[in-house]
TINUBA-13169 format. One line per 3 residues: number of its first residue (from 1); for each residue x, y, z of N, C-alpha, C. Coordinates in steps of 0.05 Angstrom, whole numbers. Example, Ala and Ser with C-alpha at 12.3 -4.5 7.8 and 13.67 -1.06 7.14 Angstrom:
<rs>
1	264 -114 156 246 -90 156 264 -66 156; 257 -45 142 273 -21 143 258 1 157 .
</rs>
This chain:
<rs>
1	-199 281 183 -184 274 159 -192 245 150; -191 226 169 -201 199 164 -223 193 184; -245 183 174 -267 176 191 -277 148 183 .
4	-278 130 203 -290 104 199 -315 103 217; -338 99 205 -363 101 219 -378 74 218; -380 61 241 -398 38 244 -391 15 225 .
7	-366 7 225 -356 -13 206 -363 -42 216; -376 -57 199 -381 -85 204 -367 -101 183; -354 -123 191 -341 -140 171 -340 -169 182 .
10	-349 -188 165 -345 -216 172 -331 -230 149; -313 -248 156 -298 -263 135 -299 -293 143; -307 -309 123 -309 -337 128 -327 -345 151 .
13	-348 -329 154 -368 -334 175 -359 -324 203; -336 -311 204 -326 -301 230 -329 -270 230; -342 -260 251 -346 -231 254 -319 -218 262 .
16	-308 -201 245 -282 -188 250 -287 -161 264; -304 -145 252 -311 -119 264 -341 -116 267; -349 -104 289 -377 -101 295 -382 -73 306 .
19	-389 -55 288 -394 -27 296 -369 -12 303; -347 -17 289 -321 -3 294 -323 25 283; -316 44 301 -316 73 293 -292 86 305 .
22	-279 103 289 -257 119 298 -252 141 278; -237 162 287 -230 184 268 -202 193 275; -188 204 255 -161 215 259 -160 243 247 .
25	-144 260 260 -139 287 250 -112 286 235; -108 306 219 -83 308 204 -59 309 224; -39 293 218 -15 292 235 -16 274 259 .
28	-39 260 262 -42 241 284 -32 213 278; -22 199 298 -13 171 295 -31 154 313; -47 137 300 -63 118 315 -53 90 309 .
31	-52 74 330 -42 47 327 -63 27 337; -67 7 321 -85 -15 329 -69 -38 339; -76 -47 363 -62 -69 375 -81 -91 382 .
34	-70 -113 392 -86 -136 399 -73 -162 391; -84 -184 400 -73 -210 393 -75 -216 364; -59 -235 354 -61 -244 326 -89 -254 320 .
37	-98 -248 296 -124 -257 288 -147 -238 295; -141 -215 308 -162 -197 316 -170 -177 294; -156 -177 271 -164 -161 249 -147 -136 244 .
40	-123 -134 256 -107 -110 252 -99 -107 223; -88 -127 211 -80 -125 183 -104 -122 165; -126 -135 172 -150 -133 156 -161 -105 156 .
43	-159 -91 178 -168 -64 180 -152 -46 161; -126 -50 160 -110 -34 141 -119 -39 112; -125 -65 106 -135 -71 79 -162 -59 73 .
46	-178 -56 94 -204 -42 90 -199 -13 83; -180 0 98 -173 28 92 -161 31 65; -147 11 55 -135 12 28 -155 6 6 .
49	-179 -2 14 -199 -9 -6 -195 -37 -18; -178 -53 -5 -173 -81 -14 -195 -100 -4; -207 -93 18 -229 -108 30 -252 -89 35 .
52	-276 -97 26 -299 -79 30 -315 -88 55; -321 -70 72 -337 -77 96 -366 -85 88; -378 -101 105 -406 -108 100 -425 -85 104 .
55	-417 -67 123 -434 -44 130 -416 -23 141; -424 2 138 -409 25 148 -396 41 127; -384 63 135 -374 83 116 -346 92 125 .
58	-329 96 105 -302 106 110 -298 131 93; -287 152 105 -282 177 91 -253 185 94; -241 194 72 -215 206 71 -218 234 61 .
61	-208 254 76 -209 282 67 -237 290 59; -257 279 73 -285 285 67 -298 270 44; -282 253 31 -291 238 8 -297 209 16 .
64	-321 199 11 -328 172 18 -312 151 1; -300 132 15 -286 111 1 -305 93 -15; -300 91 -41 -317 75 -59 -299 67 -82 .
67	-309 49 -99 -294 42 -123 -288 66 -140; -306 85 -141 -302 109 -158 -281 127 -146; -281 131 -120 -263 149 -107 -236 137 -100 .
70	-234 110 -101 -210 96 -92 -185 105 -106; -184 107 -133 -159 115 -146 -148 142 -136; -166 161 -132 -158 188 -123 -148 186 -94 .
73	-162 171 -77 -154 169 -49 -128 155 -46; -123 134 -62 -98 119 -61 -74 136 -68; -78 157 -84 -55 174 -91 -44 189 -67 .
76	-60 190 -46 -52 205 -22 -43 186 1; -43 160 -5 -36 140 15 -12 124 6; 2 113 26 22 93 21 18 71 41 .
79	20 46 32 16 22 49 43 8 52; 53 6 76 78 -9 81 70 -36 93; 72 -57 78 62 -83 86 79 -97 107 .
82	68 -116 120 83 -133 139 101 -152 123; 90 -162 100 105 -180 83 127 -166 68; 152 -172 73 174 -158 60 185 -175 36 .
85	172 -197 30 180 -215 8 167 -206 -18; 176 -184 -28 164 -172 -52 179 -182 -77; 165 -183 -100 177 -194 -124 197 -174 -138 .
88	216 -165 -123 236 -146 -133 264 -155 -124; 285 -147 -139 312 -155 -133 327 -136 -115; 321 -110 -117 335 -90 -101 319 -65 -98 .
91	331 -44 -86 316 -19 -81 308 -5 -107; 325 -7 -127 318 6 -153 293 -8 -165; 293 -34 -164 270 -49 -175 245 -43 -159 .
94	248 -39 -133 225 -32 -116 214 -5 -124; 231 15 -129 222 41 -138 208 40 -165; 217 22 -183 203 18 -208 176 7 -204 .
97	173 -13 -185 147 -24 -178 128 -3 -167; 139 16 -152 123 37 -141 119 60 -161; 130 57 -185 128 78 -205 141 104 -195 .
100	164 101 -182 178 123 -170 208 122 -176; 215 118 -201 243 117 -209 258 143 -202; 244 165 -200 257 191 -195 261 196 -166 .
103	255 176 -149 257 180 -120 281 167 -107; 302 162 -123 326 148 -112 339 165 -90; 344 190 -95 357 207 -75 341 209 -50 .
106	315 213 -53 297 215 -29 297 189 -13; 297 166 -28 298 140 -15 324 137 0; 347 144 -12 373 142 1 374 160 26 .
109	362 183 24 360 201 47 347 188 71; 324 175 66 309 162 87 324 137 96; 337 123 78 353 100 86 374 108 107 .
112	387 130 103 408 140 122 395 148 148; 371 160 147 357 167 172 350 142 187; 346 120 173 338 95 186 362 77 192 .
115	386 88 190 410 74 198 423 56 178; 417 61 152 428 44 131 447 60 114; 467 47 103 484 59 83 468 62 57 .
118	469 85 45 452 90 21 459 72 -3; 484 61 -2 492 43 -24 476 17 -24; 463 10 -2 447 -14 -1 423 -14 -21 .
121	417 9 -32 396 10 -52 402 -7 -76; 428 -12 -81 437 -28 -104 440 -58 -97; 439 -64 -71 445 -91 -62 422 -110 -68 .
124	428 -134 -76 408 -155 -81 394 -161 -54; 367 -161 -55 352 -166 -30 358 -193 -18; 367 -212 -34 373 -239 -23 399 -239 -8 .
127	415 -217 -10 441 -215 3 440 -197 28; 417 -187 36 416 -170 59 396 -181 80; 396 -171 104 379 -181 125 350 -172 122 .
130	332 -185 136 304 -177 135 300 -149 145; 315 -141 166 313 -114 177 322 -93 158; 344 -99 143 354 -80 123 333 -77 100 .
133	323 -100 92 303 -99 70 278 -84 79; 269 -88 103 245 -74 113 250 -44 114; 273 -36 122 279 -7 123 281 6 95 .
136	292 -10 76 292 1 48 264 4 38; 246 -15 44 218 -13 35 205 12 48; 210 16 74 199 39 88 210 65 76 .
139	236 66 71 248 90 59 236 96 32; 233 75 15 221 80 -12 193 90 -10; 177 79 9 150 89 12 149 117 23 .
142	166 124 41 167 152 52 175 171 30; 192 162 11 201 180 -11 178 190 -28; 155 175 -27 132 183 -43 117 207 -31 .
145	125 215 -6 114 238 7 83 236 9; 72 214 20 43 212 22 32 228 45; 6 234 43 -7 248 66 -14 228 88 .
148	-20 203 80 -27 183 100 -9 158 96; 2 149 119 20 125 118 6 103 134; 1 80 120 -10 57 133 12 37 137 .
151	16 28 161 39 10 167 30 -15 182; 36 -38 171 28 -63 183 52 -76 196; 52 -77 222 74 -89 238 101 -78 228 .
154	105 -52 230 130 -40 218 155 -47 233; 153 -58 258 176 -64 273 183 -94 272; 169 -110 256 171 -139 257 200 -149 254 .
157	215 -137 236 243 -147 231 264 -129 242; 256 -110 259 275 -90 269 283 -94 298; 309 -88 304 317 -89 332 310 -62 345 .
160	315 -60 371 306 -36 386 319 -11 375; 344 -12 368 357 12 357 344 21 331; 338 2 313 326 9 288 297 19 292 .
163	283 8 312 256 17 318 257 46 326; 276 53 343 278 81 352 284 100 330; 302 91 311 308 108 288 283 112 270 .
166	267 91 267 242 94 252 223 113 265; 220 111 292 203 129 306 212 158 303; 239 162 306 250 189 304 245 200 276 .
169	248 183 255 244 192 228 215 200 223; 196 184 232 168 190 228 160 215 244; 171 219 268 164 242 284 176 268 272 .
172	196 265 255 208 289 242 192 298 217; 173 281 208 157 288 185 134 307 194; 128 326 177 107 345 183 80 337 171 .
175	60 338 188 32 335 179 26 308 166; 41 287 174 35 261 163 17 246 183; -5 235 172 -23 219 188 -16 190 185 .
178	-13 176 208 -3 149 208 -23 131 221; -30 109 207 -46 88 218 -29 63 218; -25 51 241 -8 28 243 -21 5 258 .
181	-10 -19 254 -19 -42 269 6 -55 281; 6 -58 307 30 -69 320 23 -78 349; 40 -95 359 38 -102 388 65 -97 402 .
184	84 -83 388 109 -77 399 107 -54 420; 117 -59 444 113 -39 466 125 -12 460; 149 -12 448 163 13 442 147 29 421 .
187	137 14 402 121 27 380 95 38 392; 82 23 409 56 32 421 60 58 436; 83 61 449 88 85 465 91 110 448 .
190	98 107 422 102 130 405 76 139 392; 56 123 393 30 130 380 15 150 397; 0 168 384 -17 186 399 -40 172 413 .
193	-50 152 399 -73 136 410 -69 107 403; -76 89 421 -76 60 416 -104 50 419; -113 35 399 -140 22 401 -135 -8 400 .
196	-145 -21 421 -141 -50 423 -165 -64 410; -160 -81 391 -182 -96 377 -187 -122 391 .
</rs>
């Protein structure tokens, strides 16, 4: 489903990836781990087409990632960023940003699965905790029903209870392929494969 073949990337004169290759099947969860600065977040940006490798090829669903194919491939992906400081005031504004105004009920459903009161979708983001905000962002992204979920440090603002609810929610989804970056021990245990960068 996803194939990365012989990826080379250097940024600012520093070699980030050198011959990186891996593949994922539909429904698999692969997690990239390692110390800060090893390229975990950068790899997700490469998969999103935000950063182009110096060498190598990436395929989604048999289609080579390129500027031409990128719009079509992105329709099947969702990226949940590490940075939760988005330019939106609440969950409704977030859905507008995602062009998903019709996904309110689906977002509230996932919010409840993640341990939140669904009414928090109306709450000003400046009035709620980082963990609540992160879970609303995750719920909104899951409401888009993507085939592939890219998650950058998804547990960063979550306590152990919230992490377990997130794991349970993701494991209840059918045929979702997940690529994540994390160093959280609980999260690493839930992945099918862990690759250390």
